[in-house]
C-alpha positions as CSV (number, residue, x, y, z in Angstrom):
1,X,0.0,0.2,-0.1
2,X,1.3,3.5,-0.9
3,X,-0.6,6.4,0.8
4,X,0.5,10.0,-0.4
5,X,-0.2,12.7,1.8
6,X,-0.7,16.3,1.1
7,X,2.8,16.6,-1.0
8,X,3.7,19.9,-2.0
9,X,7.2,20.4,-3.7
10,X,8.4,24.2,-5.0
11,X,11.5,24.8,-7.1
12,X,11.9,28.5,-6.5
13,X,8.8,30.1,-7.0
14,X,7.2,27.4,-9.3
15,X,5.2,25.0,-7.5
16,X,5.2,22.0,-9.0
17,X,2.8,19.8,-6.6
18,X,0.2,21.4,-4.4
19,X,-1.3,19.4,-1.7
20,X,-1.2,16.0,-3.8
21,X,-3.3,13.1,-1.9
22,X,-4.2,9.7,-3.2
23,X,-4.1,6.0,-1.9
24,X,-3.0,3.1,-4.0
25,X,-4.6,0.3,-1.8
26,X,-4.5,-2.8,-4.0
27,X,-2.0,-4.2,-6.5
28,X,-2.1,-3.4,-10.1
29,X,-0.9,-1.0,-12.6
30,X,-1.5,3.1,-12.1
31,X,-0.7,5.4,-14.5
32,X,0.4,9.3,-13.5
33,X,-0.7,11.0,-16.5
34,X,-0.5,14.8,-17.2
35,X,1.0,17.2,-19.5
36,X,4.7,18.2,-19.3
37,X,5.4,20.1,-16.1
38,X,2.6,19.1,-14.2
39,X,4.5,17.2,-11.7
40,X,4.9,13.4,-12.8
41,X,8.3,13.0,-12.7
42,X,9.0,14.9,-9.2
43,X,6.4,12.9,-7.5
44,X,8.3,10.0,-8.9
45,X,11.4,11.0,-7.5
46,X,10.1,12.0,-4.2
47,X,8.3,8.6,-3.6
48,X,12.1,7.1,-4.7
49,X,13.7,9.5,-2.1
50,X,15.3,11.2,-4.6
51,X,13.9,14.2,-4.1
52,X,12.7,15.9,-0.7
53,X,8.9,17.2,-0.5
54,X,8.6,20.8,1.1
55,X,5.5,19.4,3.1
56,X,3.5,16.3,3.3
57,X,4.5,12.5,3.5
58,X,4.4,9.3,1.7
59,X,3.6,6.4,3.4
60,X,4.5,3.1,2.3
61,X,3.2,0.0,4.0
62,X,2.1,2.2,6.7
63,X,6.0,3.7,7.5
64,X,6.8,6.9,6.4
65,X,9.3,6.9,3.8
66,X,11.3,10.2,5.2
67,X,12.2,8.1,8.4
68,X,14.1,5.3,6.4
69,X,15.9,4.0,3.2
70,X,15.0,0.6,3.8
71,X,12.0,0.8,1.7
72,X,13.9,1.5,-1.3
73,X,15.2,-2.2,-2.0
74,X,11.0,-2.8,-2.7
75,X,11.2,-0.7,-5.7
76,X,12.6,-1.4,-9.1
77,X,12.9,2.0,-10.9
78,X,13.1,2.3,-14.8
79,X,13.8,6.2,-15.3
80,X,13.1,8.2,-18.2
81,X,16.8,8.5,-18.9
82,X,19.0,6.1,-17.5
83,X,22.6,7.6,-17.0
84,X,25.7,5.1,-16.9
85,X,29.2,5.8,-18.1
86,X,29.6,5.1,-21.9
87,X,32.7,3.1,-21.4
88,X,31.1,0.5,-19.2
89,X,30.3,-2.6,-21.0
90,X,26.8,-4.0,-20.8
91,X,27.8,-7.0,-18.7
92,X,29.5,-4.8,-16.4
93,X,26.5,-2.7,-15.6
94,X,24.5,-5.4,-14.9
95,X,27.1,-7.0,-12.6
96,X,27.6,-3.2,-10.7
97,X,23.4,-3.2,-10.2
98,X,23.6,-6.4,-8.8
99,X,26.2,-5.7,-6.5
100,X,24.9,-2.7,-5.3
101,X,21.5,-4.4,-4.4
102,X,22.8,-7.6,-3.4
103,X,19.7,-9.3,-3.9
104,X,18.3,-12.5,-6.0
105,X,18.1,-11.6,-9.3
106,X,17.2,-13.1,-12.5
107,X,18.7,-11.3,-15.6
108,X,19.6,-14.2,-17.9
109,X,16.3,-14.7,-18.7
110,X,15.6,-11.2,-19.6
111,X,18.6,-10.8,-21.4
112,X,17.5,-13.8,-23.9
113,X,14.0,-12.3,-24.3
114,X,15.2,-8.8,-25.7
115,X,18.3,-10.5,-27.6
116,X,20.8,-8.7,-25.6
117,X,23.2,-11.8,-25.5
118,X,25.3,-10.6,-28.5
119,X,25.8,-6.9,-26.8
120,X,27.0,-8.1,-23.4
121,X,30.9,-6.9,-24.5
122,X,30.2,-3.7,-25.8
123,X,30.0,-0.3,-24.4
124,X,27.0,1.3,-23.6
125,X,28.4,4.4,-25.7
126,X,28.5,2.3,-29.0
127,X,24.6,1.0,-28.6
128,X,21.4,2.6,-30.2
129,X,19.0,4.1,-27.8
130,X,16.6,1.3,-28.2
131,X,19.3,-1.3,-27.4
132,X,20.5,1.3,-24.1
133,X,16.4,1.3,-23.1
134,X,16.3,-2.8,-23.1
135,X,19.4,-3.0,-20.9
136,X,17.4,-0.6,-18.5
137,X,14.5,-2.8,-18.9
138,X,16.7,-5.9,-17.3
139,X,18.1,-4.0,-14.9
140,X,14.5,-2.9,-13.8
141,X,12.7,-6.1,-14.0
142,X,15.8,-8.7,-13.1
143,X,14.7,-8.2,-9.4
144,X,11.4,-9.5,-7.8
145,X,10.4,-6.3,-6.6
146,X,6.7,-5.4,-5.0
147,X,6.8,-2.2,-6.4
148,X,7.9,-0.9,-10.0
149,X,8.0,2.4,-11.3
150,X,8.4,3.1,-14.7
151,X,9.2,6.6,-16.4
152,X,8.5,6.5,-20.0
153,X,9.3,2.8,-20.3
154,X,8.9,2.6,-24.3
155,X,11.3,5.2,-25.3
156,X,12.8,4.1,-28.2
157,X,11.6,0.3,-28.6
158,X,10.8,-1.1,-31.7
159,X,7.4,-2.6,-31.9
160,X,8.8,-6.3,-31.4
161,X,10.3,-5.2,-28.1
162,X,7.2,-2.7,-27.1
163,X,5.1,-6.1,-27.2
164,X,7.7,-8.0,-25.4
165,X,7.5,-5.2,-22.7
166,X,3.9,-5.1,-22.5
167,X,3.5,-8.8,-21.7
168,X,6.2,-8.6,-19.0
169,X,4.5,-5.5,-17.3
170,X,1.3,-7.5,-17.5
171,X,3.3,-10.7,-16.1
172,X,4.4,-8.7,-13.0
173,X,1.0,-7.5,-12.4
174,X,-0.2,-11.0,-12.4
175,X,2.4,-11.4,-9.5
176,X,0.4,-8.7,-7.4
177,X,2.6,-6.1,-7.6
178,X,2.3,-2.2,-7.9
179,X,3.4,-0.8,-11.0
180,X,3.4,3.0,-11.5
181,X,3.9,4.2,-15.2
182,X,4.3,7.5,-16.7
183,X,3.7,7.6,-20.4
184,X,2.8,10.1,-23.0
185,X,1.9,6.9,-25.2
186,X,-2.1,7.1,-24.7
187,X,-2.8,3.6,-26.2
188,X,-0.5,1.8,-23.9
189,X,-2.0,3.3,-20.9
190,X,-5.4,2.4,-22.0
191,X,-4.5,-0.9,-22.5
192,X,-2.4,-1.6,-19.8
193,X,-3.6,0.6,-16.8
194,X,-6.3,-0.4,-13.8
195,X,-6.2,3.6,-12.6
196,X,-5.1,6.4,-13.9
197,X,-4.0,9.7,-11.8
198,X,-4.2,12.8,-13.9
199,X,-2.3,15.9,-12.6
200,X,-2.6,19.2,-13.8
201,X,-0.3,22.3,-12.5
202,X,0.5,20.3,-9.6
203,X,-3.0,19.3,-8.6
204,X,-5.2,16.0,-9.0
205,X,-7.9,16.4,-11.6
206,X,-8.7,12.8,-11.9
207,X,-8.4,9.6,-10.4
208,X,-10.0,6.4,-11.3
209,X,-10.1,3.9,-14.1
210,X,-10.0,4.7,-18.0
211,X,-13.8,3.6,-18.2
212,X,-14.8,6.3,-15.8
213,X,-12.6,9.2,-17.2
214,X,-14.0,8.1,-20.8
215,X,-17.4,8.2,-19.1
216,X,-16.8,11.5,-17.2
217,X,-15.5,13.1,-20.6
218,X,-18.2,11.5,-23.1
219,X,-15.5,10.5,-25.2
220,X,-14.5,7.1,-27.0
221,X,-11.1,6.8,-25.9
222,X,-8.3,7.9,-23.4
223,X,-6.5,10.0,-25.9
224,X,-9.7,12.2,-26.6
225,X,-10.3,11.9,-23.1
226,X,-7.5,13.7,-21.8
227,X,-7.5,16.1,-24.9
228,X,-11.0,17.2,-23.5
229,X,-9.6,17.5,-19.9
230,X,-6.7,20.2,-21.4
231,X,-9.1,21.9,-23.5
232,X,-11.9,22.7,-20.7
């Protein structure tokens, strides 16, 4: 369970999040949506302990995350842009993350799934953006974490890899995990999400299922539902 209580965050005079509150009480896929600058990535970074909220707090399984860092080993994170030294080989990055987390992991099946075996001895700086994203997916899903955070996970992926990623996300959901996703690909969100949280100017303007959002906006798909919210 994740409980978000009155989170506020400003950068200088710009308030990015303004008393944001919501609960995730069940396993499933929750998409955090909103236009650029709405506070999506800032919220995720607060959850991950990478940014400190000005006010409010987040509870994970009833414990305030600001009081301990131990909860972080329950979360796997795929950032929008993962930065590793370009001179590291793929196998070296995987080995480094395994050493840092020091937890049971299964990278081998993911390496096979995304066809990365032939790239293991190549340096990250020599890889295409799509191949680097596949490496990042391996780093994220190789641990059996109860919470998975995916910030724009489809960036650079070809259609075949996208299908594999969606199947992987659905598989992890079937294990009873909480999966948080941000994405500008509304077809992906509509296909996968059990619930959406729509942020606008630092506030929640909708929280519920995709079907409820479409009914509220009297639209036939999520893309048009979001567009109608933004136009109102």
